[in-house]
LONU-937332 format. One line per 10 residues: number of its first residue (from 1); their letters; for each residue x, y, z of N, C-alpha, C, O. Coordinates in steps of 0.1 Angstrom, whole numbers. Layout:
<atoms>
NUM	A	X,Y,Z,X,Y,Z,X,Y,Z,X,Y,Z | ... .
</atoms>
This chain:
<atoms>
1	MTSSMLRYQG	157,-104,210,151,-100,198,137,-106,198,134,-117,201 | 127,-97,194,113,-101,194,110,-110,182,117,-111,172 | 99,-117,183,94,-126,173,91,-118,160,93,-123,149 | 86,-106,161,82,-98,149,95,-94,142,95,-93,130 | 106,-91,150,119,-88,143,124,-100,136,129,-98,125 | 123,-111,141,127,-123,134,119,-126,122,124,-130,111 | 106,-123,122,98,-125,110,102,-115,100,102,-118,88 | 105,-102,103,109,-92,94,122,-97,87,124,-95,75 | 131,-102,95,144,-106,89,142,-118,80,149,-120,70 | 133,-127,84,130,-139,76,123,-134,63,126,-140,52 .
11	IELLTNYLWK	115,-124,63,108,-119,51,119,-113,42,119,-115,30 | 128,-106,48,139,-99,40,147,-110,33,151,-109,21 | 151,-120,40,159,-132,35,151,-138,23,156,-141,13 | 138,-141,26,130,-147,16,128,-139,3,130,-144,-8 | 125,-126,5,122,-118,-7,134,-114,-14,134,-111,-26 | 146,-112,-7,158,-108,-14,166,-120,-20,172,-118,-31 | 165,-132,-15,174,-142,-19,167,-155,-24,172,-162,-32 | 155,-158,-18,149,-171,-20,136,-171,-29,132,-182,-33 | 131,-159,-31,118,-158,-38,117,-165,-51,108,-172,-54 | 127,-163,-59,127,-168,-73,126,-184,-74,121,-189,-83 .
21	DASVENKSNA	131,-190,-63,131,-205,-63,120,-211,-54,118,-223,-53 | 112,-202,-48,101,-207,-39,90,-212,-47,87,-208,-58 | 83,-222,-41,71,-228,-48,59,-219,-48,59,-209,-40 | 50,-221,-56,38,-213,-57,31,-213,-43,26,-203,-38 | 30,-225,-37,24,-226,-24,31,-218,-13,25,-211,-5 | 44,-219,-13,52,-211,-4,51,-196,-6,50,-189,4 | 50,-192,-18,48,-178,-21,35,-173,-16,33,-162,-11 | 25,-181,-19,11,-178,-14,10,-177,1,5,-167,6 | 16,-186,8,17,-185,23,25,-173,27,21,-167,37 | 36,-170,21,44,-159,25,36,-146,22,37,-137,30 .
31	KKLMEELIIN	29,-145,11,21,-133,8,11,-131,19,9,-119,23 | 4,-141,24,-6,-140,34,1,-135,47,-5,-126,54 | 12,-140,51,19,-136,62,24,-121,61,22,-113,70 | 29,-117,49,33,-103,47,21,-94,48,22,-83,54 | 9,-98,43,-3,-90,44,-6,-88,59,-10,-76,63 | -6,-99,66,-9,-98,81,0,-89,88,-4,-81,97 | 13,-90,85,23,-81,92,21,-67,88,23,-58,97 | 18,-64,76,16,-50,72,4,-44,79,4,-33,84 | -7,-52,79,-19,-47,85,-17,-45,100,-21,-35,106 | -10,-55,107,-6,-54,121,2,-41,123,0,-34,133 .
41	RFQNFYVQDQ	12,-39,115,20,-27,117,12,-14,117,15,-5,125 | 3,-13,107,-5,-1,107,-15,0,119,-17,10,125 | -22,-11,122,-32,-11,132,-26,-9,146,-32,-2,155 | -14,-14,149,-9,-14,163,3,-5,165,6,-2,176 | 9,0,154,21,8,156,21,22,150,29,31,153 | 11,25,141,11,38,134,5,48,143,-6,46,149 | 11,59,145,7,71,153,3,81,143,11,89,138 | -10,82,140,-15,90,129,-12,105,131,-7,111,121 | -14,111,142,-12,125,144,3,129,143,6,141,142 | 12,119,144,26,122,143,32,117,129,43,120,126 .
51	GGFSLYPKSQ	24,110,122,28,105,109,40,95,109,47,95,99 | 41,88,119,52,78,120,47,66,128,36,64,131 | 57,57,131,54,44,137,61,44,151,72,49,152 | 54,38,160,60,35,174,68,22,173,66,14,164 | 77,21,183,85,9,184,77,-2,191,79,-14,189 | 67,2,199,59,-7,207,45,-6,204,40,5,201 | 37,-17,204,23,-17,200,15,-7,209,17,-6,221 | 6,0,202,-4,9,208,3,21,216,-4,28,223 | 16,23,214,22,35,220,17,47,213,14,47,201 | 17,58,220,12,71,215,23,79,209,21,91,204 .
61	DATLDGTGTA	36,74,209,47,82,205,54,75,193,59,64,195 | 55,81,182,62,76,170,77,78,173,81,88,179 | 85,69,169,100,70,171,107,67,158,101,62,149 | 120,72,157,128,68,146,130,53,144,129,48,133 | 132,46,156,133,32,155,121,25,150,121,16,142 | 109,29,155,97,24,151,94,26,136,89,17,129 | 96,38,132,94,42,118,104,34,109,101,30,98 | 117,33,113,127,26,106,123,11,104,125,5,94 | 118,5,115,114,-9,115,102,-10,105,102,-20,97 | 93,-1,105,82,-2,96,86,0,81,82,-8,72 .
71	LSLFDSTGML	95,9,79,100,11,65,108,-1,60,108,-4,49 | 115,-7,69,123,-20,66,113,-31,61,115,-38,51 | 102,-32,69,92,-42,65,86,-38,51,84,-47,43 | 82,-25,49,76,-21,37,86,-23,25,82,-27,14 | 99,-21,27,109,-23,17,109,-38,13,110,-42,2 | 110,-46,24,111,-61,21,99,-67,14,100,-77,7 | 87,-61,16,75,-66,10,71,-59,-3,60,-61,-8 | 80,-50,-8,78,-44,-21,70,-32,-21,66,-27,-32 | 68,-26,-10,59,-13,-9,67,-1,-14,61,9,-17 | 81,-2,-13,89,10,-16,96,9,-29,103,18,-33 .
81	SRDKQKLLWG	95,-2,-36,102,-4,-49,93,-10,-59,87,-21,-57 | 91,-3,-70,82,-8,-81,87,-21,-86,79,-30,-89 | 100,-23,-88,106,-36,-93,103,-47,-83,99,-58,-88 | 106,-45,-71,103,-55,-61,88,-58,-60,85,-70,-58 | 80,-48,-61,66,-50,-60,61,-59,-72,53,-69,-70 | 66,-57,-84,63,-66,-95,68,-80,-93,61,-89,-96 | 80,-81,-87,86,-94,-85,77,-102,-75,74,-114,-77 | 73,-96,-64,66,-103,-54,51,-104,-56,45,-115,-54 | 45,-94,-61,30,-93,-62,25,-93,-76,12,-94,-78 | 33,-92,-86,29,-92,-100,27,-77,-104,29,-68,-97 .
91	NSNNQLIDLG	22,-76,-116,20,-62,-122,7,-56,-116,-4,-61,-118 | 9,-45,-108,-2,-39,-101,-12,-33,-111,-24,-32,-108 | -8,-31,-123,-17,-25,-133,-29,-35,-136,-40,-31,-140 | -26,-48,-134,-36,-59,-136,-46,-59,-125,-57,-65,-127 | -43,-53,-113,-51,-54,-102,-60,-41,-100,-69,-41,-92 | -58,-31,-109,-65,-19,-108,-79,-21,-114,-81,-29,-123 | -89,-14,-108,-102,-14,-113,-104,-2,-122,-103,9,-117 | -107,-4,-135,-109,8,-144,-124,12,-143,-133,5,-147 | -126,24,-137,-139,30,-135,-142,40,-145,-152,48,-144 | -133,41,-155,-135,52,-165,-129,65,-161,-122,66,-151 .
101	IKQTSTLRES	-131,75,-170,-125,88,-168,-136,98,-165,-146,98,-173 | -134,106,-155,-144,117,-152,-136,130,-151,-127,131,-142 | -138,139,-160,-132,152,-160,-141,162,-153,-153,163,-157 | -136,169,-144,-144,179,-137,-135,190,-131,-123,188,-129 | -141,202,-129,-133,213,-123,-135,213,-108,-127,220,-101 | -145,206,-103,-148,206,-89,-151,192,-84,-159,185,-90 | -144,187,-74,-147,174,-68,-155,176,-56,-152,185,-47 | -165,167,-54,-173,167,-42,-173,153,-36,-170,144,-43 | -176,153,-23,-176,140,-17,-186,130,-23,-183,118,-24 | -197,135,-28,-207,127,-35,-202,120,-48,-207,110,-52 .
111	DFTSIINGKD	-191,126,-54,-185,120,-66,-179,106,-63,-177,98,-72 | -176,104,-50,-169,91,-46,-178,81,-40,-174,70,-36 | -191,84,-38,-200,75,-31,-201,61,-37,-200,51,-30 | -202,60,-51,-203,47,-57,-190,39,-56,-190,27,-55 | -179,46,-56,-166,39,-54,-165,34,-40,-161,22,-38 | -167,43,-30,-166,39,-16,-175,28,-12,-171,19,-4 | -187,28,-17,-197,18,-13,-196,5,-21,-203,-4,-19 | -187,5,-31,-185,-7,-39,-175,-17,-33,-175,-19,-21 | -166,-22,-41,-156,-32,-37,-148,-26,-25,-148,-13,-23 | -142,-34,-17,-134,-30,-6,-122,-22,-11,-112,-27,-14 .
121	INSIRLYKGE	-123,-9,-11,-113,0,-17,-104,6,-6,-109,11,4 | -91,4,-8,-82,10,2,-79,24,-1,-78,32,9 | -77,28,-13,-74,42,-16,-79,46,-30,-82,38,-39 | -80,59,-32,-84,65,-44,-73,75,-49,-70,84,-41 | -68,73,-60,-58,82,-65,-64,92,-74,-72,89,-83 | -59,105,-72,-63,116,-81,-52,120,-89,-40,121,-84 | -54,121,-102,-43,125,-112,-45,139,-117,-56,143,-119 | -34,145,-119,-34,158,-126,-27,157,-139,-16,151,-140 | -33,162,-150,-27,160,-163,-32,147,-170,-42,141,-166 | -24,143,-179,-27,131,-187,-24,118,-178,-14,118,-171 .
131	LNSTNYEENV	-33,109,-180,-31,96,-173,-22,87,-181,-25,85,-193 | -11,82,-176,-3,73,-182,-7,58,-179,-5,54,-167 | -13,51,-188,-19,38,-185,-8,28,-183,-12,16,-179 | 4,31,-185,15,21,-182,22,24,-169,30,16,-165 | 20,36,-163,26,40,-151,16,47,-142,15,60,-144 | 9,40,-134,-1,47,-126,4,55,-114,-3,60,-106 | 17,55,-113,24,63,-102,27,77,-107,31,86,-100 | 26,79,-120,29,92,-127,18,102,-126,6,98,-128 | 20,114,-123,10,125,-122,0,124,-111,-11,129,-112 | 4,117,-101,-5,115,-89,-6,129,-82,5,133,-77 .
141	AGIIYPKETT	-18,134,-81,-19,147,-74,-24,145,-59,-22,155,-51 | -29,134,-56,-34,131,-43,-39,117,-41,-43,111,-51 | -39,113,-29,-45,99,-26,-55,101,-14,-51,108,-4 | -66,95,-16,-77,96,-6,-78,82,0,-79,72,-7 | -79,82,14,-82,69,21,-96,71,27,-97,77,37 | -106,66,20,-120,69,23,-125,62,36,-135,67,42 | -118,52,41,-123,45,53,-111,37,59,-100,38,53 | -113,31,70,-102,23,75,-97,13,65,-104,6,58 | -84,14,63,-78,6,52,-77,-9,55,-75,-13,67 | -78,-17,45,-76,-31,46,-64,-36,38,-61,-48,38 .
151	VLYSASVYES	-58,-28,30,-46,-31,23,-49,-39,10,-58,-47,10 | -42,-35,-1,-42,-42,-13,-52,-39,-24,-49,-42,-36 | -62,-32,-21,-71,-28,-32,-71,-13,-33,-71,-6,-23 | -71,-7,-45,-72,7,-47,-80,10,-59,-81,2,-68 | -85,22,-60,-91,27,-72,-84,40,-77,-79,47,-68 | -84,42,-89,-77,54,-95,-87,63,-102,-96,58,-109 | -86,76,-99,-96,85,-105,-87,95,-113,-78,101,-108 | -90,97,-126,-83,106,-134,-90,120,-134,-102,121,-136 | -82,130,-131,-88,143,-130,-79,153,-138,-68,156,-133 | -83,158,-149,-74,166,-158,-72,180,-152,-62,186,-154 .
161	SFL	-82,185,-144,-80,199,-139,-79,200,-124,-80,210,-118 | -75,188,-118,-73,188,-104,-61,196,-100,-50,195,-106 | -62,204,-90,-52,213,-85,-48,223,-94,-39,231,-91 .
</atoms>
């Protein structure tokens, strides 16, 4: 068993059973480790043209085992469950940057220049219809990744006539 597999199992044990009793310092250290593991998983195992993950670093072939391993990590770190995400990372609504609302019938790359050149943005969400300020996962019409991702920061853009 590899050391990364042991780390994933340790994170699963920590987040599923021990998190509520962990100290603030231990949670902070665990969050840093989880961030590093997620970044590492994308940088070294993601095969973009296949839309999946390899089992071995820098391999050019995505596999079911590699993708399953990545999904297990994402599940353990709260990426696949809103409730677990809130438990581990807090309310994501508090971490969003409100850039206001811009309604337009046409989106151009230049519309995103100030966002992309600002804070280290991981993703930009595009919404269709009304924006639900209590659930930023509702009515998402698309997600743009403007540059190499660094994880954890995102910007949301409301677009009433998108698509």
